Backbone as CSV, one residue per row, in Angstrom:
resi,resn,N_x,N_y,N_z,CA_x,CA_y,CA_z,C_x,C_y,C_z
1,MET,123.991,-60.544,24.709,125.385,-60.783,25.029,126.185,-59.580,24.546
2,SER,126.632,-58.806,25.474,127.322,-57.583,25.122,128.653,-57.517,25.864
3,SER,129.595,-56.874,25.259,130.892,-56.646,25.888,131.575,-55.502,25.172
4,ARG,132.812,-55.254,25.579,133.593,-54.209,24.902,133.756,-54.536,23.428
5,GLN,133.627,-55.814,23.092,133.855,-56.253,21.720,132.625,-56.121,20.841
6,GLY,131.535,-55.605,21.349,130.321,-55.455,20.558,129.249,-56.443,20.987
7,THR,128.047,-56.166,20.543,126.887,-56.954,20.924,126.685,-58.123,19.978
8,VAL,126.466,-59.313,20.550,126.149,-60.515,19.791,124.760,-60.965,20.201
9,GLU,123.888,-61.183,19.224,122.538,-61.670,19.465,122.296,-62.910,18.623
10,LEU,121.452,-63.783,19.119,120.981,-64.930,18.350,119.512,-64.703,18.062
11,ILE,119.151,-64.749,16.782,117.749,-64.583,16.396,117.354,-65.737,15.474
12,LYS,116.060,-65.974,15.380,115.590,-67.031,14.478,116.043,-66.719,13.055
13,VAL,116.423,-67.765,12.358,116.845,-67.612,10.965,115.658,-67.141,10.137
14,GLN,115.912,-66.124,9.334,114.909,-65.618,8.407,115.407,-65.847,6.988
15,ARG,114.490,-66.028,6.096,114.853,-66.301,4.694,115.853,-65.262,4.167
16,ALA,115.694,-64.027,4.552,116.591,-62.965,4.077,118.033,-63.176,4.524
17,HIS,118.256,-63.948,5.587,119.609,-64.194,6.089,120.364,-65.206,5.242
18,LEU,119.649,-65.985,4.450,120.289,-67.070,3.706,121.324,-66.582,2.715
19,GLU,121.143,-65.406,2.163,122.142,-64.893,1.216,123.482,-64.676,1.915
20,VAL,123.450,-64.166,3.139,124.685,-63.997,3.920,125.323,-65.365,4.164
21,PHE,124.510,-66.340,4.573,125.032,-67.682,4.828,125.650,-68.273,3.565
22,PHE,124.973,-68.081,2.431,125.474,-68.625,1.163,126.841,-68.021,0.828
23,LEU,126.950,-66.716,0.947,128.226,-66.063,0.646,129.313,-66.496,1.627
24,ASN,128.974,-66.635,2.906,129.954,-67.087,3.900,130.515,-68.450,3.525
25,GLN,129.659,-69.373,3.092,130.117,-70.732,2.815,130.825,-70.850,1.461
26,GLN,130.983,-69.753,0.776,131.762,-69.740,-0.464,133.223,-69.378,-0.225
27,ASP,133.561,-68.926,0.988,134.905,-68.447,1.283,135.913,-69.602,1.272
28,THR,136.933,-69.481,0.443,137.929,-70.538,0.263,138.691,-70.841,1.550
29,GLU,139.137,-69.814,2.270,139.906,-70.029,3.501,139.060,-70.706,4.580
30,ALA,137.825,-70.259,4.715,136.929,-70.864,5.704,136.664,-72.330,5.365
31,ASN,136.438,-72.615,4.097,136.213,-74.002,3.681,137.432,-74.866,3.931
32,ASP,138.611,-74.319,3.687,139.831,-75.086,3.920,139.987,-75.412,5.407
33,LEU,139.719,-74.454,6.276,139.806,-74.706,7.717,138.787,-75.747,8.177
34,ALA,137.574,-75.633,7.669,136.498,-76.542,8.085,136.560,-77.876,7.337
35,LYS,137.365,-77.937,6.299,137.485,-79.144,5.466,136.150,-79.520,4.833
36,VAL,135.468,-78.504,4.313,134.217,-78.724,3.601,134.311,-78.126,2.209
37,PHE,133.472,-78.619,1.330,133.334,-78.053,-0.005,132.036,-77.254,-0.028
38,PRO,132.049,-76.063,-0.623,130.827,-75.247,-0.615,129.717,-75.906,-1.426
39,ARG,128.506,-75.653,-1.002,127.340,-76.148,-1.745,127.028,-75.181,-2.882
40,ASP,126.497,-75.721,-3.983,126.001,-74.829,-5.028,124.668,-74.253,-4.546
41,ARG,124.154,-73.299,-5.249,122.958,-72.564,-4.808,121.782,-73.499,-4.541
42,ASP,121.502,-74.430,-5.451,120.344,-75.313,-5.269,120.510,-76.214,-4.054
43,ASP,121.676,-76.819,-3.890,121.920,-77.681,-2.727,121.875,-76.876,-1.434
44,PHE,122.408,-75.674,-1.480,122.395,-74.805,-0.311,120.956,-74.484,0.103
45,GLU,120.149,-74.084,-0.864,118.744,-73.750,-0.574,118.006,-74.955,-0.004
46,ALA,118.199,-76.125,-0.614,117.523,-77.338,-0.137,117.973,-77.679,1.289
47,HIS,119.266,-77.520,1.559,119.809,-77.787,2.893,119.139,-76.886,3.934
48,TRP,119.023,-75.598,3.638,118.442,-74.671,4.602,116.930,-74.825,4.738
49,VAL,116.261,-75.250,3.684,114.829,-75.549,3.812,114.651,-76.694,4.800
50,ARG,115.493,-77.740,4.694,115.410,-78.862,5.638,115.673,-78.393,7.071
51,ILE,116.690,-77.563,7.250,117.008,-77.055,8.592,115.835,-76.264,9.157
52,MET,115.311,-75.358,8.372,114.253,-74.475,8.849,112.932,-75.225,9.082
53,ASP,112.743,-76.338,8.377,111.513,-77.116,8.533,111.610,-78.178,9.619
54,ASP,112.800,-78.428,10.143,112.990,-79.487,11.137,112.680,-78.952,12.531
55,PRO,111.608,-79.432,13.157,111.243,-78.911,14.471,112.239,-79.275,15.577
56,GLU,113.102,-80.244,15.335,114.077,-80.643,16.353,115.415,-79.922,16.217
57,THR,115.585,-79.169,15.140,116.804,-78.397,14.949,116.592,-76.989,15.481
58,ILE,117.565,-76.521,16.237,117.540,-75.140,16.717,118.541,-74.372,15.873
59,ALA,118.047,-73.527,15.002,118.883,-72.759,14.082,118.730,-71.278,14.400
60,ARG,119.860,-70.599,14.542,119.844,-69.178,14.852,120.823,-68.440,13.945
61,SER,120.440,-67.235,13.588,121.354,-66.316,12.924,122.148,-65.609,13.999
62,ILE,123.407,-65.408,13.730,124.273,-64.672,14.646,124.323,-63.228,14.157
63,VAL,123.923,-62.323,15.026,123.878,-60.899,14.691,124.923,-60.190,15.545
64,TYR,125.814,-59.492,14.872,126.874,-58.741,15.545,126.692,-57.264,15.214
65,GLU,126.518,-56.473,16.260,126.324,-55.028,16.068,125.244,-54.743,15.019
66,GLY,124.155,-55.521,15.080,123.009,-55.292,14.208,123.095,-55.924,12.829
67,MET,124.192,-56.623,12.521,124.387,-57.205,11.188,124.509,-58.727,11.286
68,VAL,123.797,-59.438,10.413,123.907,-60.899,10.375,125.298,-61.257,9.862
69,VAL,126.039,-62.031,10.685,127.417,-62.395,10.328,127.643,-63.904,10.286
70,GLY,126.601,-64.684,10.581,126.777,-66.130,10.553,125.576,-66.848,11.118
71,ASN,125.784,-68.136,11.361,124.708,-68.954,11.912,125.269,-69.983,12.871
72,ILE,124.395,-70.486,13.714,124.750,-71.514,14.691,123.537,-72.420,14.846
73,ASN,123.802,-73.729,14.934,122.716,-74.698,14.947,122.999,-75.816,15.929
74,ALA,121.944,-76.325,16.535,122.003,-77.551,17.321,121.056,-78.528,16.638
75,TYR,121.541,-79.736,16.367,120.793,-80.685,15.553,121.150,-82.115,15.967
76,TRP,120.244,-83.025,15.689,120.440,-84.427,16.044,121.111,-85.173,14.907
77,VAL,122.113,-85.962,15.253,122.704,-86.948,14.354,122.603,-88.264,15.095
78,GLU,121.776,-89.151,14.550,121.438,-90.395,15.229,120.897,-90.041,16.608
79,SER,121.501,-90.471,17.679,120.939,-90.178,19.004,121.746,-89.125,19.760
80,GLN,122.565,-88.338,19.034,123.402,-87.343,19.703,123.069,-85.930,19.221
81,MET,122.955,-85.019,20.178,122.797,-83.606,19.836,124.160,-83.066,19.438
82,ASN,124.215,-82.377,18.307,125.447,-81.802,17.782,125.274,-80.301,17.633
83,VAL,126.391,-79.620,17.546,126.370,-78.181,17.336,127.342,-77.834,16.214
84,GLY,126.976,-76.824,15.440,127.849,-76.314,14.380,127.615,-74.825,14.210
85,TYR,128.625,-74.139,13.706,128.511,-72.688,13.530,129.397,-72.247,12.383
86,TRP,129.101,-71.071,11.852,129.867,-70.515,10.742,129.793,-69.003,10.864
87,ILE,130.947,-68.365,10.860,131.040,-66.905,10.987,131.729,-66.341,9.746
88,ASP,131.245,-65.225,9.263,131.885,-64.506,8.159,133.340,-64.219,8.526
89,LYS,134.255,-64.554,7.635,135.689,-64.397,7.890,136.049,-62.963,8.297
90,ALA,135.334,-62.000,7.798,135.613,-60.598,8.144,135.440,-60.331,9.635
91,HIS,134.785,-61.251,10.338,134.500,-61.053,11.761,135.192,-62.073,12.663
92,TRP,136.119,-62.820,12.115,136.889,-63.757,12.937,137.731,-62.982,13.943
93,GLY,138.003,-63.588,15.063,138.898,-63.013,16.061,138.258,-61.986,16.979
94,LYS,136.963,-61.828,16.914,136.263,-60.849,17.749,135.509,-61.505,18.910
95,GLY,135.628,-62.814,19.040,134.914,-63.513,20.101,133.449,-63.759,19.802
96,ILE,133.038,-63.534,18.573,131.627,-63.668,18.208,131.169,-65.117,18.316
97,ALA,131.930,-66.039,17.743,131.534,-67.454,17.785,131.495,-67.962,19.223
98,THR,132.461,-67.552,20.034,132.488,-67.981,21.441,131.229,-67.517,22.152
99,ARG,130.861,-66.261,21.969,129.668,-65.728,22.627,128.388,-66.319,22.050
100,ALA,128.380,-66.563,20.732,127.193,-67.167,20.118,126.988,-68.585,20.644
101,LEU,128.066,-69.356,20.757,127.937,-70.710,21.287,127.470,-70.671,22.738
102,ARG,127.998,-69.755,23.521,127.551,-69.609,24.911,126.043,-69.342,24.944
103,GLY,125.579,-68.484,24.069,124.151,-68.179,24.010,123.314,-69.371,23.574
104,LEU,123.793,-70.121,22.605,123.057,-71.300,22.162,122.982,-72.341,23.262
105,LEU,124.057,-72.486,24.019,124.072,-73.472,25.102,123.097,-73.110,26.219
106,GLU,122.715,-71.842,26.305,121.679,-71.444,27.256,120.293,-71.857,26.758
107,ILE,120.126,-71.961,25.451,118.852,-72.353,24.841,118.710,-73.872,24.818
108,VAL,119.802,-74.547,24.441,119.795,-76.006,24.290,120.169,-76.636,25.625
109,GLU,119.238,-77.350,26.210,119.488,-77.958,27.514,120.001,-79.385,27.410
110,THR,119.908,-79.997,26.241,120.342,-81.382,26.052,121.841,-81.506,26.293
111,ARG,122.209,-82.483,27.082,123.606,-82.827,27.304,123.690,-84.339,27.323
112,PRO,124.752,-84.931,26.863,125.891,-84.234,26.296,125.557,-83.654,24.916
113,ILE,126.385,-82.732,24.493,126.285,-82.153,23.157,127.654,-82.310,22.503
114,ILE,127.655,-82.651,21.232,128.869,-83.009,20.505,129.187,-81.948,19.455
115,ALA,130.470,-81.741,19.220,130.932,-80.921,18.102,132.090,-81.656,17.450
116,ARG,132.133,-81.626,16.136,133.226,-82.227,15.384,133.941,-81.102,14.647
117,VAL,135.260,-81.140,14.687,136.027,-80.063,14.075,137.335,-80.618,13.514
118,ALA,137.716,-80.102,12.352,139.014,-80.461,11.774,140.099,-80.017,12.747
119,MET,141.042,-80.897,13.036,142.064,-80.590,14.039,142.949,-79.410,13.641
120,GLY,142.991,-79.058,12.389,143.743,-77.883,11.963,143.009,-76.572,12.168
121,ASN,141.780,-76.625,12.624,140.956,-75.428,12.810,141.088,-74.941,14.258
122,ALA,142.237,-74.346,14.557,142.549,-73.929,15.931,141.532,-72.930,16.481
123,GLY,141.034,-72.032,15.651,140.063,-71.045,16.117,138.780,-71.698,16.607
124,SER,138.289,-72.658,15.862,137.064,-73.342,16.260,137.290,-74.193,17.510
125,ILE,138.454,-74.791,17.609,138.777,-75.566,18.820,138.780,-74.646,20.043
126,ARG,139.344,-73.439,19.908,139.337,-72.478,21.023,137.910,-72.102,21.416
127,VAL,137.048,-71.914,20.425,135.645,-71.582,20.704,135.008,-72.677,21.553
128,LEU,135.216,-73.919,21.143,134.623,-75.045,21.878,135.184,-75.133,23.293
129,GLU,136.499,-75.105,23.413,137.123,-75.238,24.735,136.749,-74.081,25.653
130,SER,136.596,-72.880,25.098,136.178,-71.726,25.910,134.787,-71.905,26.490
131,ASN,134.003,-72.772,25.862,132.644,-73.035,26.324,132.535,-74.366,27.064
132,GLY,133.668,-74.926,27.460,133.656,-76.115,28.300,133.680,-77.447,27.578
133,PHE,133.748,-77.432,26.249,133.841,-78.697,25.514,135.214,-79.317,25.743
134,VAL,135.245,-80.640,25.795,136.479,-81.391,26.011,136.654,-82.361,24.847
135,LYS,137.865,-82.440,24.334,138.130,-83.393,23.253,138.087,-84.798,23.830
136,ILE,137.238,-85.653,23.230,137.105,-87.027,23.708,137.684,-88.035,22.715
137,ALA,137.970,-87.574,21.491,138.508,-88.493,20.491,139.071,-87.712,19.321
138,GLU,139.943,-88.362,18.585,140.391,-87.908,17.271,140.182,-89.061,16.319
139,GLU,139.699,-88.744,15.139,139.399,-89.777,14.154,139.855,-89.326,12.780
140,ASP,140.210,-90.280,11.951,140.444,-89.973,10.547,139.088,-89.912,9.869
141,SER,138.795,-88.776,9.286,137.527,-88.588,8.605,137.767,-88.722,7.104
142,PRO,137.158,-89.714,6.463,137.385,-89.908,5.034,136.735,-88.801,4.215
143,GLY,137.243,-88.574,3.055,136.648,-87.582,2.177,135.338,-88.067,1.588
144,THR,134.448,-87.112,1.346,133.173,-87.381,0.674,132.966,-86.271,-0.351
145,ASP,131.814,-86.280,-1.000,131.545,-85.181,-1.937,131.327,-83.861,-1.210
146,ARG,131.101,-83.881,0.108,130.890,-82.670,0.902,132.093,-82.299,1.762
147,TYR,132.853,-83.316,2.204,133.944,-83.079,3.157,135.285,-83.554,2.617
148,ALA,136.317,-82.766,2.863,137.680,-83.171,2.523,138.184,-84.124,3.607
149,PRO,139.038,-85.071,3.263,139.585,-85.947,4.306,140.409,-85.129,5.294
150,CYS,140.332,-85.500,6.568,141.089,-84.774,7.587,141.148,-85.574,8.876
151,ARG,141.959,-85.089,9.791,141.948,-85.586,11.156,140.927,-84.731,11.891
152,GLU,139.952,-85.372,12.488,138.832,-84.665,13.097,138.805,-84.904,14.595
153,GLY,138.590,-83.835,15.341,138.405,-83.951,16.785,136.940,-84.040,17.122
154,VAL,136.637,-84.890,18.086,135.273,-85.000,18.599,135.294,-84.375,19.984
155,PHE,134.491,-83.346,20.182,134.441,-82.613,21.450,133.062,-82.804,22.055
156,ARG,133.022,-82.876,23.393,131.762,-83.106,24.087,131.641,-82.157,25.281
157,LEU,130.417,-81.697,25.466,130.075,-80.928,26.664,129.020,-81.717,27.413
158,ASP,129.337,-82.085,28.669,128.394,-82.851,29.491,127.487,-81.938,30.291
């Protein structure tokens, strides 16, 4: 996936990429937008071991101009395929997440596919809508030890 804005590639997650992912999920502004609390190192490592060991999860590193800048995943929650992504804040606004999601949707053939996003996260909503996702619901999402309470949009691509 190439354009005037630089090349975006999706590659299989490698153990060496986890340090980038860990640092990305420590960013205060990104966490506030996503309404998540960062994982500590041990929880983070355990989470990624589960992702990498799950044969039904499609996990990819997002590479921009040769550098790992984030990750994108398609995974099952109950009987629904879901998608999630995270980009290093230094690379926001370059269309990377939009192109990465487009690339993942070429790999993942399951439809419908669901994405949940805090309604205050306008950038992520634009990424979803640019790829054909439609908001099908808004819900109050209660706080947990991992997530801050928020109004959450449920988006679906058929």
